[in-house]
N, C-alpha and C positions, 0 to 999 in steps of 0.2 A: 504494500500499499503505500509506504513512504517513497518507494521508487519511482511510483507513477502519480505522487502527489504534485501539486502545483507548487511553482517557487514562492519563497515568502512564506510558508506555512508557520503560523504562531506555535509556541511550545504546547506539547501535548498535556491536556487538562484532566480527561477523563476517558473512561472506557466502560461500555457495557457489553458483556459477553455472554451468550447463551449457547451451552453445548448441547446440540439438538440431537445428535446421533452419534454412533461410534465411527471411529477413523480406522478401517480395516485393510485400506489400500491408499495409493498416493492420493492427495487432496488438491484439488483445483481452486485457486482463490480468484475472487474477482471483486474489484473495489469500485466505489460510485461515490462521487461528491454529491452529498444530499442538500448542503446548502453552504454558501461561502458568504458571510456578511462582513461587516466593517472590522469586527474583533473576533469573531468565533467562526471556525470553519467545522463542518460535521461530515464525516467520511464513514461510509457504510461498507463493510465487508463481509461477504459469504465465502463459506469454504463447502465445497462439495466432493463427495466420493461418487464418482459415476454420477447418476443422476439425483441422489439423495442429498439433501442437505444435512451437513454435519455442524455447522457453527454459523451463527449471525452475529456480527459485532458491529458496533458504533463507536467510533472515535471522536473525541471532541478536542479540537485545538483553540487556544483561547490566548490573545495577547494581553499582556500585562498592562494594567492601568493603576494610576495613582490612587491611593485610597488612604484615608486616616484610619480605618479599622483594621487591626492588626493583632491576633493572638492565635496562641497554640494551647489547647486544653487537654492534650495527652501527654504523659510523662513517660520518657524513655527509661527503662529499667536500669538499675545501677549494676553494671557487670564489668568484668575485666576486659582487656583487650584479647582479640581472638587467638593470639599466641597462646593464651593461658588454657585453651580447651583443645581436646582432641577431635580429629577428625573421626567418622564413624569406620569401623573396620569393614573390608571389602566383603566380609561374610554376612553382614547385617541384611536383613529382609527389607529392602526398600524398592520405591517406584523405578521403573526402567529408565527415566529421565535422570537419575540422581548422578550417574557418571559424569554428566555435564558441570556439576556444581562442586564446590567445595564447602560442605555443611558441617559446623561444629556446634553441636548442641550445648546449650547452658543448663545446668543444674540437672535434677535427677529425672525430669519429665522426658520421656523418649516415646516414639510410636511404638505401639503394641508392647507397653510396659504395664498394663493394667493399673494405670494411676487413677486416682479419684479425682484429679483435677484436669479437666479437658483443655490443656493448654501446651503449646510449644514455642520455645525461645530458642534462637539459634543465631550465629554469625553466619552469614552466606555470601559467596562470591562465585562468579564464573571461573571455571579453571582456565578457559581461553577467552579473552574478551577482545583479542586483536580484531580490530575493523567492525566491532560491534558499536553502533549508534547507542549513546548513554541511554535514551529513552527505551530503546529495545532490551537492552541489558536489564533495566530496571523493571521492566513488565515481566521479563522472564523469570527474574529473581523473586518477583512479588508472589508468585505461585509455585515456588519449587518446593516449599515444604509440603509433607503430607498435611491432610486434614486435621485440626487440631482434636477432633473427637477421636482420633486413631491412639491418642495418648492412653485412653481408656480401654482400648482393646486388649483382651487378655491372649488373643492369638490372631494370626493373620486373617482378614476378612475382605472381601470386595467393597471397594468404594466407588463413586462416580460423581465428578464435579457437574453440577447442573447450570448455575449462572455464576457470574463473577461481576463485580460492580467496583471499579477502582477509581481513586482520584489522586492527582499528583498536586500537593499543596504549593510546589513551586517547580521551575524548570529542572528536570532532570539534569544532573552533572556526571562527568565520570569519576568514579569512586572504586576503591578495592573492594573493601567488606562493607556490608550492609547487616544492621541488626533487625532481625524479623521476630514479632510475636504474633502468633496467631492463637485465638481463644474462641472456644466453641460458646455462644451465648445461651443456646438453648438446642436440645435435642429430644426428638420425641417421633413416634410412628415411623421410623426408618429414614430421618433426616436431621441434618445439623445446620444450623445457621452460625456462621463464624465471622469474626471480626479481625483483619489482618493489619498490622502496623509494621511500617519499616522505617528506620532511621539510618542516616549516613554515619559516617566514622566521627563526624564533628557533632553528632547529637541532633541534627535537624530531620524534622518529620519530612519524608520524602515521598511516602506513598501510604494511602489509607484505603481499605477495601472491604467488602462484605462479600460472602459467597455461600451458596447453598449447595450441600452435599448430600447425595443418597447414600446411606451405610446399610450394610447388609449383615448385621451381626446384632 
């Protein structure tokens, strides 16, 4: 979508993603400019596998404006630097995309640990970010952890992301490590609603998202 986008596109401010169906083969992506205003541009992207719709996404780009209103009401957890924590062993049961990321969990809450607290906290980074635009890297990192409810799983079980709504409080910048906290706010009847917060190495909130996940345990 960024390769086909018009010149002068403002910073990415938000995205809404609906995971419609499984991706069993190569996906074909089609992007369309939905509206281009004075300060905000919206672009829709559909992904199809054959004739079947697999994903529908809307990206919102917004130019910065001068404003007297400025506040951040989320607090970054007080943690040590990434070097103080260990990467997961290669034998850990993790999603198939994990080899693309360096993930270092903070604390005792781990996926499939039978925890009473449905929350995951970890330092994350791309193993190879060469040539990757900052907003693309941040979007990928923002959804790299397993669902927070998996901390409560006593054993492996299937999950499926259904929706993802994500906002960017400020333009994405290049950063090595990001601290991510995912918390399940409510879970019942086979679905979990979670909040996702991401801070850069300097303590700035750079991503805030919510996600609905189907859980099969």
